[in-house]
C-alpha positions as CSV (number, residue, x, y, z in Angstrom):
1,Q,0.0,0.0,0.0
2,V,1.3,3.5,-0.9
3,Q,-0.2,6.8,0.2
4,L,0.6,9.8,-1.8
5,V,0.3,13.5,-0.8
6,E,0.8,16.3,-3.3
7,S,1.8,19.8,-2.4
8,G,3.2,23.0,-4.0
9,G,0.2,24.1,-6.1
10,G,-1.0,27.6,-6.2
11,L,-1.7,30.7,-8.3
12,V,1.0,31.9,-10.6
13,Q,1.2,34.3,-13.6
14,A,1.8,33.1,-17.1
15,G,5.6,32.6,-17.6
16,G,6.1,31.8,-14.0
17,S,7.3,28.6,-12.3
18,L,6.1,26.2,-9.6
19,R,7.5,23.0,-8.2
20,L,5.1,20.3,-7.1
21,S,6.0,17.6,-4.6
22,C,4.5,14.2,-4.0
23,A,5.4,12.5,-0.7
24,A,4.9,8.8,-0.5
25,S,4.5,6.7,2.5
26,G,6.0,3.3,3.0
27,R,9.5,1.9,2.6
28,T,9.2,0.6,-0.9
29,F,8.9,3.9,-2.8
30,S,11.9,2.9,-4.9
31,S,10.0,-0.1,-6.3
32,Y,7.4,2.1,-7.9
33,N,7.3,4.0,-11.2
34,M,5.7,7.4,-10.7
35,G,3.6,9.6,-12.8
36,W,2.0,13.1,-12.8
37,F,-1.4,13.7,-14.4
38,R,-3.7,16.7,-14.5
39,Q,-7.3,17.3,-14.9
40,A,-8.9,20.6,-16.0
41,P,-12.6,21.3,-15.4
42,G,-14.8,19.4,-17.9
43,K,-11.8,17.5,-19.3
44,E,-10.5,14.0,-18.8
45,R,-7.4,13.4,-16.7
46,E,-4.4,13.5,-18.9
47,F,-0.8,12.4,-18.7
48,V,1.9,14.9,-17.9
49,A,5.1,13.1,-17.0
50,A,6.4,9.8,-15.6
51,I,9.7,8.5,-14.2
52,T,10.9,5.0,-13.7
53,W,11.8,3.6,-10.3
54,G,15.4,4.5,-10.3
55,G,15.0,7.8,-12.2
56,G,16.8,6.4,-15.2
57,S,14.0,7.1,-17.7
58,T,11.5,10.0,-18.0
59,Y,8.6,10.6,-20.2
60,Y,6.6,13.7,-21.0
61,A,3.5,14.7,-22.8
62,D,4.2,16.8,-25.9
63,S,2.4,19.8,-24.4
64,V,4.9,20.1,-21.5
65,K,8.1,18.8,-23.1
66,G,10.9,21.3,-22.6
67,R,9.0,23.2,-19.9
68,F,8.4,20.6,-17.2
69,T,10.9,18.3,-15.5
70,I,10.0,15.2,-13.4
71,S,12.5,14.0,-10.8
72,R,12.6,11.8,-7.7
73,D,14.5,11.4,-4.5
74,N,14.2,7.8,-3.3
75,L,15.8,8.7,0.0
76,K,13.1,11.2,0.7
77,N,10.3,9.1,-0.8
78,T,9.4,12.1,-3.0
79,V,8.7,12.8,-6.6
80,Y,8.8,16.3,-8.0
81,L,7.4,18.2,-11.0
82,Q,9.3,21.4,-11.8
83,M,7.0,23.5,-14.0
84,N,8.5,26.5,-15.9
85,S,7.2,28.8,-18.5
86,L,3.6,28.1,-17.3
87,K,0.7,28.9,-19.5
88,P,-3.0,29.4,-18.7
89,E,-3.7,26.1,-20.4
90,D,-1.7,24.4,-17.7
91,T,-4.4,25.3,-15.2
92,A,-5.7,22.0,-13.6
93,V,-5.6,19.8,-10.6
94,Y,-2.4,17.9,-10.7
95,Y,-2.2,14.4,-9.3
96,C,0.7,12.1,-8.7
97,A,0.3,8.3,-9.1
98,A,2.3,5.2,-8.5
99,V,2.5,1.8,-10.2
100,A,4.7,-1.1,-9.2
101,A,7.8,-1.2,-11.3
102,A,7.5,-5.0,-11.7
103,K,4.4,-4.4,-13.8
104,S,5.1,-3.8,-17.5
105,V,2.7,-1.0,-18.3
106,R,2.3,2.0,-20.5
107,L,3.2,4.8,-18.1
108,S,1.3,7.4,-20.0
109,S,-2.0,5.6,-19.3
110,R,-3.9,6.7,-16.2
111,Y,-5.6,3.3,-16.1
112,E,-2.4,1.5,-15.3
113,Y,-1.7,3.2,-12.0
114,D,-2.6,1.6,-8.7
115,Y,-2.3,4.5,-6.2
116,W,-3.3,8.2,-6.5
117,G,-2.9,11.3,-4.4
118,Q,-5.7,13.8,-3.6
119,G,-4.4,16.4,-6.1
120,T,-3.1,19.9,-5.9
121,Q,-4.6,22.9,-7.7
122,V,-2.4,24.9,-10.2
123,T,-3.9,28.1,-11.6
124,V,-2.0,30.1,-14.2
125,S,-3.3,33.6,-14.8
126,S,-2.9,35.4,-18.1
């Protein structure tokens, strides 16, 4: 069982930056691949970024590539999402999610993840 708690959301002007954190409980954090997803009002939850258990591989949605960076610190049981050059269309609730690294899954699919956080609101004003 993994419990995830996101933090770091807030209101920022377009062009600004935010860093989201997702703290995980348990001693097996390093055995999970992690993902960030977001959901805007009236839209489906969409993939943002993912990182493998050791941090060796990262994946990004085209819409955030070059602006967002996912990273993790397995000693702190935390995954981060550094968001730069934010745009109004980045406004959404951001969720982190975990899936066991032993499972061979498509990390961009929200249906593959076993554990979810409660989300943190990011609002980008124009």
